[in-house]
C-alpha positions as CSV (number, residue, x, y, z in Angstrom):
1,M,5.4,-5.9,-23.7
2,E,1.9,-4.3,-23.3
3,R,1.2,-6.4,-20.2
4,V,4.5,-5.4,-18.6
5,G,3.4,-1.8,-19.2
6,A,0.1,-2.6,-17.5
7,A,2.0,-4.1,-14.6
8,R,4.2,-1.0,-14.4
9,D,1.1,1.3,-14.4
10,L,-0.4,-0.9,-11.6
11,V,2.7,-0.5,-9.5
12,L,2.8,3.2,-10.0
13,G,-0.9,3.4,-9.2
14,Y,-0.3,1.5,-6.0
15,V,2.5,3.9,-5.0
16,R,0.2,6.9,-5.7
17,A,-2.6,5.3,-3.7
18,L,-0.2,4.8,-0.7
19,S,0.7,8.5,-0.9
20,A,-3.0,9.5,-1.0
21,I,-3.7,7.3,2.0
22,D,-0.8,8.7,3.9
23,E,-2.0,12.3,3.2
24,A,-5.6,11.4,4.2
25,V,-4.4,9.7,7.4
26,R,-2.3,12.7,8.4
27,V,-5.1,15.1,7.8
28,A,-7.5,13.0,9.8
29,I,-5.1,12.4,12.7
30,P,-2.7,15.4,12.7
31,S,-0.6,14.0,15.5
32,L,0.5,11.1,13.3
33,E,4.2,11.2,12.4
34,R,3.9,8.3,9.8
35,M,1.2,6.0,8.5
36,A,2.6,3.1,10.5
37,D,1.5,4.9,13.7
38,V,-2.0,3.7,12.9
39,V,-1.0,0.2,14.0
40,G,0.3,1.5,17.3
41,L,-2.8,3.6,18.0
42,A,-5.0,0.6,17.3
43,R,-2.9,-1.7,19.6
44,S,-3.1,0.9,22.4
45,R,-6.8,1.2,21.8
46,R,-6.7,4.9,21.1
47,I,-8.4,4.1,17.7
48,R,-10.4,1.1,16.7
49,R,-8.8,-1.8,14.8
50,S,-11.4,-1.3,12.0
51,D,-13.0,2.0,11.2
52,H,-12.8,4.9,8.8
53,I,-10.1,7.5,8.4
54,G,-11.1,10.2,5.9
55,A,-12.4,8.6,2.7
56,Y,-11.0,5.2,3.6
57,S,-12.1,2.3,5.8
58,Y,-9.2,0.5,7.4
59,T,-8.4,-2.7,9.2
60,V,-5.3,-3.1,11.2
61,H,-3.8,-6.6,11.0
62,G,-0.5,-8.1,12.1
63,A,2.3,-5.8,10.8
64,G,0.1,-3.6,8.6
65,C,-3.3,-2.3,7.4
66,R,-5.8,-2.7,4.7
67,F,-7.3,0.5,3.4
68,V,-10.3,0.5,1.2
69,S,-11.4,3.6,-0.7
70,D,-15.0,4.6,-1.3
71,N,-14.8,3.0,-4.8
72,G,-13.7,-0.3,-3.3
73,T,-10.0,-0.1,-4.3
74,E,-8.0,-2.0,-1.7
75,V,-4.4,-1.1,-0.6
76,E,-2.8,-3.7,1.7
77,V,0.4,-2.5,3.3
78,D,2.8,-3.8,5.9
79,F,5.2,-1.7,8.0
80,A,8.9,-2.4,8.5
81,V,10.5,-2.0,11.9
82,D,11.5,1.5,11.0
83,G,7.9,2.4,10.1
84,S,8.4,2.4,6.4
85,E,5.6,1.1,4.2
86,V,6.5,-2.2,2.6
87,F,4.7,-4.4,0.1
88,D,5.1,-7.5,-2.0
89,L,3.7,-8.9,-5.2
90,W,0.7,-10.3,-3.5
91,R,-0.3,-6.9,-2.2
92,L,0.2,-5.4,-5.7
93,R,-2.0,-8.1,-7.3
94,C,-4.7,-7.5,-4.7
95,Y,-4.7,-3.8,-5.5
96,G,-4.9,-4.5,-9.2
97,L,-7.8,-7.0,-8.8
98,S,-9.7,-4.4,-6.6
99,L,-9.5,-1.6,-9.2
100,P,-12.8,-0.6,-10.9
101,D,-11.2,-1.6,-14.2
102,T,-9.5,-4.8,-12.9
103,V,-5.9,-5.3,-13.8
104,D,-4.9,-8.9,-13.6
105,V,-1.2,-9.5,-14.2
106,T,1.2,-12.3,-13.5
107,D,4.0,-12.4,-10.9
108,D,6.5,-12.4,-13.7
109,E,5.0,-9.2,-15.2
110,L,5.0,-7.6,-11.7
111,W,8.7,-8.6,-11.2
112,S,9.6,-7.0,-14.5
113,A,7.6,-3.9,-13.6
114,V,9.2,-3.6,-10.1
115,R,12.7,-4.2,-11.6
116,S,12.1,-1.4,-14.1
117,L,11.2,1.0,-11.2
118,R,14.5,0.7,-9.3
119,P,14.7,3.5,-8.2
120,P,12.3,4.7,-6.8
121,L,11.5,1.3,-5.5
122,H,14.0,-0.5,-3.2
123,E,13.9,-4.2,-2.3
124,V,14.2,-4.2,1.5
125,R,14.3,-8.0,1.7
126,P,13.7,-10.7,-0.9
127,G,10.3,-10.0,-2.5
128,W,9.5,-7.0,-0.3
129,F,9.7,-3.4,-1.5
130,R,9.4,0.2,-0.4
131,V,9.5,3.5,-2.1
132,A,13.0,5.0,-1.7
133,N,13.2,8.4,0.1
């Protein structure tokens, strides 16, 4: 049960990290309506595909971004068609493995954690989640 608790803390930490990144991005680029707009700005070449925003380096890829904080913590996120931030178990594991005090949990433990967090998490398609409004 302790490892499921660690997985739950990891998921909650990821959600807090997404929120912190969203805030940093909006402060750095006040015209942004949502974090997903970073992808559009990069595609239109108004910002670089890889650079820094606030205390984070970022790389735009496919349908999302990877943000890396000054301490090396990585937050991978994709964006749904409606612009909402979506993530899967792989992204959660990458986050956990990048933490200064690494958290390495199994997919089963992450599934248990995600299930225990409904709401605020919502499964938007099989295996993909977002934070409910």
